[in-house]
C-alpha positions as CSV (number, residue, x, y, z in Angstrom):
1,M,-4.4,8.5,-17.1
2,T,-5.1,11.6,-19.3
3,A,-5.4,11.5,-23.0
4,E,-2.1,13.3,-23.5
5,S,-0.1,10.6,-21.6
6,E,1.7,7.7,-23.1
7,I,3.5,4.7,-21.6
8,R,6.8,3.7,-23.2
9,K,10.0,1.8,-22.3
10,T,12.7,3.8,-20.6
11,T,16.2,4.4,-22.0
12,P,19.4,5.3,-20.1
13,G,18.8,8.9,-21.3
14,D,15.8,9.0,-19.0
15,I,17.9,8.4,-15.8
16,P,18.2,12.2,-14.8
17,A,14.4,12.6,-15.1
18,L,13.8,9.3,-13.2
19,E,16.2,10.5,-10.4
20,R,14.1,13.7,-10.0
21,L,10.9,11.7,-10.0
22,Y,12.1,9.4,-7.2
23,R,13.5,12.2,-5.1
24,A,10.2,14.1,-5.4
25,T,8.1,11.0,-4.7
26,F,10.2,9.4,-2.0
27,P,12.1,12.2,-0.3
28,D,12.9,10.0,2.7
29,E,14.2,7.0,0.7
30,D,17.2,6.8,-1.5
31,L,16.0,4.8,-4.5
32,V,18.1,6.7,-7.0
33,V,21.0,4.2,-7.1
34,L,18.6,1.3,-7.5
35,V,16.7,3.0,-10.3
36,R,19.9,4.0,-12.1
37,E,21.1,0.4,-12.0
38,L,17.8,-1.1,-13.1
39,V,17.4,1.3,-16.0
40,S,21.0,1.0,-17.2
41,G,20.8,-2.8,-17.4
42,A,21.6,-4.4,-14.0
43,G,19.4,-7.4,-14.6
44,D,16.7,-8.3,-17.0
45,V,14.3,-5.4,-16.4
46,L,11.1,-4.2,-18.1
47,S,11.2,-0.4,-17.2
48,L,8.3,1.7,-18.2
49,A,7.7,5.5,-18.0
50,A,4.5,7.4,-18.2
51,V,5.1,10.6,-20.1
52,A,2.6,13.5,-19.8
53,D,3.0,17.0,-21.1
54,G,6.5,16.1,-22.4
55,A,7.9,15.0,-19.0
56,I,8.1,11.7,-17.1
57,A,5.3,11.6,-14.7
58,G,5.6,8.0,-13.5
59,H,7.8,5.0,-13.6
60,V,7.6,1.3,-12.9
61,A,10.2,-1.5,-13.1
62,F,9.6,-5.2,-13.4
63,T,12.8,-7.4,-12.8
64,R,12.5,-10.7,-14.6
65,C,13.6,-13.5,-12.3
66,T,12.8,-17.2,-11.4
67,I,11.4,-19.1,-8.5
68,G,13.9,-21.4,-6.8
69,E,14.8,-24.8,-8.1
70,S,11.8,-25.0,-10.3
71,G,13.2,-22.2,-12.5
72,T,9.6,-20.9,-13.0
73,R,9.7,-17.5,-14.6
74,A,8.4,-14.6,-12.6
75,A,8.9,-10.8,-12.1
76,L,9.4,-8.5,-9.2
77,L,7.5,-5.2,-9.4
78,A,9.6,-2.5,-7.9
79,P,10.0,0.4,-7.7
80,L,6.8,2.3,-8.7
81,A,6.6,6.1,-8.5
82,V,4.2,8.8,-9.8
83,V,4.9,12.5,-9.4
84,P,3.0,13.9,-6.4
85,D,0.8,16.2,-8.4
86,R,-0.4,13.3,-10.6
87,Q,-1.1,10.7,-7.8
88,R,-4.5,9.3,-7.3
89,Q,-5.4,9.8,-11.0
90,G,-4.8,6.2,-12.3
91,L,-1.3,6.7,-13.6
92,G,0.3,4.1,-11.3
93,R,-2.5,1.6,-12.2
94,A,-1.9,2.3,-15.9
95,L,1.8,1.7,-15.6
96,V,1.4,-1.5,-13.7
97,N,-1.3,-2.8,-16.1
98,A,0.9,-2.0,-19.1
99,G,3.7,-4.0,-17.4
100,F,1.3,-6.9,-16.7
101,D,0.3,-6.9,-20.4
102,R,3.9,-7.1,-21.6
103,L,4.9,-9.8,-19.1
104,S,1.8,-11.8,-20.1
105,E,2.9,-11.6,-23.7
106,E,6.3,-13.1,-22.6
107,S,4.4,-15.9,-20.8
108,I,5.6,-14.8,-17.3
109,P,2.9,-16.1,-15.0
110,Y,3.7,-14.5,-11.7
111,V,4.5,-11.0,-10.4
112,F,5.7,-10.4,-6.8
113,V,5.8,-7.1,-4.9
114,L,6.8,-5.9,-1.4
115,G,4.5,-3.0,-0.7
116,D,1.5,-1.6,1.0
117,P,-1.3,-4.2,0.9
118,A,-4.0,-1.5,0.9
119,Y,-2.6,-0.2,-2.4
120,Y,-1.5,-3.3,-4.2
121,S,-4.6,-5.3,-3.3
122,R,-6.5,-2.8,-5.5
123,L,-4.3,-4.0,-8.4
124,G,-5.1,-7.6,-7.7
125,F,-2.2,-8.7,-5.5
126,T,-2.7,-11.0,-2.5
127,R,-0.6,-12.1,0.4
128,E,2.2,-14.6,-0.7
129,D,3.3,-17.4,1.6
130,A,4.7,-20.0,-0.8
131,V,7.4,-18.0,-2.6
132,M,9.8,-16.2,-0.2
133,P,11.7,-13.0,-0.8
134,P,15.5,-13.1,-0.7
135,Y,15.6,-11.9,2.9
136,A,13.4,-12.4,5.9
137,L,11.0,-9.5,6.4
138,P,10.4,-7.8,9.7
139,P,7.2,-8.7,11.6
140,E,5.7,-5.2,11.1
141,W,5.6,-5.9,7.3
142,D,3.3,-8.9,7.7
143,G,1.2,-9.1,4.6
144,A,3.4,-6.8,2.6
145,W,5.0,-9.6,0.5
146,Q,2.4,-10.2,-2.2
147,S,1.9,-11.9,-5.6
148,L,-0.4,-11.8,-8.6
149,R,-1.1,-14.5,-11.1
150,L,-1.2,-13.4,-14.8
151,R,-3.6,-14.9,-17.3
152,G,-5.1,-17.6,-15.1
153,A,-1.9,-19.1,-13.8
154,T,-2.2,-21.7,-11.0
155,S,-0.5,-21.2,-7.6
156,P,3.3,-20.7,-7.9
157,P,5.6,-23.5,-6.9
158,P,7.1,-23.0,-3.4
159,G,10.6,-21.7,-3.2
160,S,12.6,-18.4,-3.0
161,L,12.6,-15.7,-5.5
162,D,15.9,-15.8,-7.4
163,L,16.9,-12.2,-8.2
164,P,19.9,-10.5,-9.9
165,P,22.6,-9.0,-7.6
166,V,21.1,-5.5,-7.8
167,W,18.3,-6.8,-5.5
168,L,20.5,-8.8,-3.2
169,R,21.3,-5.9,-0.8
170,P,19.6,-6.4,2.6
171,E,18.9,-2.7,3.0
172,L,16.4,-2.9,0.1
173,W,14.3,-5.4,2.2
174,L,14.3,-3.7,5.6
175,P,12.5,-0.6,7.0
Protein backbone atom coordinates (compact mmCIF):
# COMPACT_ATOMS: atom_id res chain seq x y z
CA MET A 1 0.00 0.00 0.00
CA THR A 2 1.34 3.40 -0.89
CA ALA A 3 2.02 6.13 1.66
CA GLU A 4 -0.89 8.25 0.42
CA SER A 5 -3.42 5.44 1.01
CA GLU A 6 -5.62 5.10 4.07
CA ILE A 7 -8.04 2.44 5.25
CA ARG A 8 -11.30 3.57 6.79
CA LYS A 9 -14.80 2.32 7.50
CA THR A 10 -17.23 2.83 4.66
CA THR A 11 -20.42 4.84 4.83
CA PRO A 12 -23.63 4.62 2.77
CA GLY A 13 -22.29 7.64 0.84
CA ASP A 14 -19.54 5.38 -0.53
CA ILE A 15 -22.01 3.09 -2.30
CA PRO A 16 -21.75 4.72 -5.79
CA ALA A 17 -17.93 4.48 -5.69
CA LEU A 18 -18.11 0.89 -4.44
CA GLU A 19 -20.51 -0.01 -7.25
CA ARG A 20 -18.01 1.34 -9.79
CA LEU A 21 -15.20 -0.56 -8.06
CA TYR A 22 -17.01 -3.91 -8.21
CA ARG A 23 -18.15 -3.41 -11.81
CA ALA A 24 -14.55 -2.67 -12.84
CA THR A 25 -13.03 -5.50 -10.79
CA PHE A 26 -15.62 -8.21 -11.50
CA PRO A 27 -17.23 -7.33 -14.87
CA ASP A 28 -18.67 -10.85 -15.23
CA GLU A 29 -20.22 -11.01 -11.74
CA ASP A 30 -23.02 -8.89 -10.33
CA LEU A 31 -21.93 -8.13 -6.78
CA VAL A 32 -23.40 -4.64 -6.71
CA VAL A 33 -26.66 -5.59 -4.98
CA LEU A 34 -24.79 -7.57 -2.32
CA VAL A 35 -22.30 -4.75 -1.70
CA ARG A 36 -25.09 -2.20 -1.50
CA GLU A 37 -26.94 -4.32 1.08
CA LEU A 38 -23.82 -4.98 3.16
CA VAL A 39 -22.71 -1.35 3.26
CA SER A 40 -26.20 -0.03 3.98
CA GLY A 41 -26.70 -2.25 7.00
CA ALA A 42 -28.02 -5.68 5.95
CA GLY A 43 -26.39 -7.57 8.78
CA ASP A 44 -23.63 -6.81 11.24
CA VAL A 45 -20.83 -5.89 8.83
CA LEU A 46 -17.36 -4.43 9.13
CA SER A 47 -16.90 -2.69 5.78
CA LEU A 48 -13.52 -1.12 5.02
CA ALA A 49 -12.34 0.95 2.07
CA ALA A 50 -8.81 1.73 0.94
CA VAL A 51 -8.68 5.32 -0.26
CA ALA A 52 -5.81 6.39 -2.52
CA ASP A 53 -5.45 9.68 -4.33
CA GLY A 54 -8.88 10.73 -3.07
CA ALA A 55 -10.75 7.73 -4.51
CA ILE A 56 -11.77 4.32 -3.25
CA ALA A 57 -9.19 1.89 -4.60
CA GLY A 58 -10.25 -1.22 -2.66
CA HIS A 59 -12.92 -2.64 -0.40
CA VAL A 60 -13.48 -5.58 1.91
CA ALA A 61 -16.47 -6.63 3.99
CA PHE A 62 -16.54 -8.93 7.00
CA THR A 63 -20.01 -10.09 8.05
CA ARG A 64 -20.13 -10.94 11.74
CA CYS A 65 -21.93 -14.22 12.33
CA THR A 66 -21.91 -17.33 14.53
CA ILE A 67 -21.13 -21.01 14.23
CA GLY A 68 -24.14 -23.29 14.65
CA GLU A 69 -25.50 -24.32 18.01
CA SER A 70 -22.31 -23.29 19.81
CA GLY A 71 -23.01 -19.64 19.02
CA THR A 72 -19.26 -19.07 18.68
CA ARG A 73 -18.55 -15.69 17.11
CA ALA A 74 -17.03 -15.62 13.63
CA ALA A 75 -16.87 -13.52 10.48
CA LEU A 76 -17.27 -14.16 6.77
CA LEU A 77 -14.82 -12.30 4.54
CA ALA A 78 -16.59 -11.31 1.34
CA PRO A 79 -16.44 -9.58 -0.94
CA LEU A 80 -12.94 -8.22 -1.53
CA ALA A 81 -12.03 -6.02 -4.49
CA VAL A 82 -9.14 -3.81 -5.59
CA VAL A 83 -9.26 -1.64 -8.70
CA PRO A 84 -7.43 -3.39 -11.53
CA ASP A 85 -4.61 -0.83 -11.83
CA ARG A 86 -3.73 -1.21 -8.13
CA GLN A 87 -3.83 -5.01 -7.92
CA ARG A 88 -0.71 -6.95 -6.93
CA GLN A 89 0.55 -4.01 -4.87
CA GLY A 90 -0.48 -5.22 -1.40
CA LEU A 91 -3.71 -3.24 -1.14
CA GLY A 92 -5.93 -6.34 -0.78
CA ARG A 93 -3.62 -7.76 1.90
CA ALA A 94 -3.64 -4.43 3.75
CA LEU A 95 -7.45 -4.30 3.72
CA VAL A 96 -7.78 -7.88 4.95
CA ASN A 97 -5.16 -7.40 7.67
CA ALA A 98 -6.89 -4.21 8.85
CA GLY A 99 -10.08 -6.24 9.14
CA PHE A 100 -8.29 -8.99 11.05
CA ASP A 101 -6.96 -6.40 13.51
CA ARG A 102 -10.41 -4.95 14.13
CA LEU A 103 -12.07 -8.36 14.47
CA SER A 104 -9.35 -9.46 16.92
CA GLU A 105 -10.07 -6.37 19.03
CA GLU A 106 -13.70 -7.57 19.15
CA SER A 107 -12.54 -11.05 20.26
CA ILE A 108 -13.85 -12.71 17.10
CA PRO A 109 -11.64 -15.80 16.78
CA TYR A 110 -12.49 -17.15 13.30
CA VAL A 111 -12.76 -15.77 9.77
CA PHE A 112 -14.17 -17.82 6.90
CA VAL A 113 -13.93 -17.23 3.16
CA LEU A 114 -15.06 -18.86 -0.06
CA GLY A 115 -12.35 -18.05 -2.55
CA ASP A 116 -9.29 -19.00 -4.53
CA PRO A 117 -7.01 -21.07 -2.27
CA ALA A 118 -3.93 -19.83 -4.13
CA TYR A 119 -4.72 -16.25 -3.11
CA TYR A 120 -6.21 -16.73 0.34
CA SER A 121 -3.55 -19.19 1.51
CA ARG A 122 -1.06 -16.31 1.19
CA LEU A 123 -3.17 -14.47 3.78
CA GLY A 124 -3.08 -17.43 6.17
CA PHE A 125 -6.31 -19.24 5.28
CA THR A 126 -6.48 -23.04 5.18
CA ARG A 127 -9.07 -25.54 4.00
CA GLU A 128 -12.07 -25.74 6.35
CA ASP A 129 -13.90 -29.03 6.92
CA ALA A 130 -15.48 -28.65 10.39
CA VAL A 131 -17.61 -25.54 9.81
CA MET A 132 -19.85 -25.72 6.77
CA PRO A 133 -21.11 -22.89 4.55
CA PRO A 134 -24.89 -22.37 4.34
CA TYR A 135 -25.11 -24.30 1.04
CA ALA A 136 -23.29 -27.32 -0.36
CA LEU A 137 -20.52 -26.24 -2.70
CA PRO A 138 -19.94 -27.77 -6.14
CA PRO A 139 -17.13 -30.35 -6.45
CA GLU A 140 -15.04 -28.03 -8.64
CA TRP A 141 -14.73 -25.67 -5.67
CA ASP A 142 -13.00 -28.29 -3.54
CA GLY A 143 -10.69 -26.47 -1.14
CA ALA A 144 -12.25 -23.05 -1.75
CA TRP A 145 -14.05 -23.00 1.63
CA GLN A 146 -11.36 -21.83 4.06
CA SER A 147 -10.83 -20.42 7.53
CA LEU A 148 -8.28 -18.53 9.56
CA ARG A 149 -7.85 -18.46 13.33
CA LEU A 150 -7.17 -15.05 14.85
CA ARG A 151 -4.84 -14.52 17.79
CA GLY A 152 -4.05 -18.15 18.51
CA ALA A 153 -7.61 -19.48 18.57
CA THR A 154 -8.02 -23.25 18.71
CA SER A 155 -9.94 -25.20 16.08
CA PRO A 156 -13.51 -23.95 15.60
CA PRO A 157 -16.39 -26.06 16.89
CA PRO A 158 -18.11 -28.11 14.17
CA GLY A 159 -21.35 -26.80 12.73
CA SER A 160 -22.72 -24.55 10.03
CA LEU A 161 -21.99 -20.89 9.64
CA ASP A 162 -25.10 -18.93 10.63
CA LEU A 163 -25.33 -15.85 8.45
CA PRO A 164 -27.82 -12.99 8.06
CA PRO A 165 -30.44 -13.23 5.27
CA VAL A 166 -28.34 -11.17 2.83
CA TRP A 167 -26.06 -14.22 2.53
CA LEU A 168 -28.82 -16.84 2.30
CA ARG A 169 -29.29 -16.64 -1.46
CA PRO A 170 -28.09 -19.84 -3.18
CA GLU A 171 -26.75 -17.93 -6.20
CA LEU A 172 -24.07 -16.39 -3.99
CA TRP A 173 -22.69 -19.87 -3.30
CA LEU A 174 -22.72 -21.34 -6.81
CA PRO A 175 -20.49 -20.85 -9.89
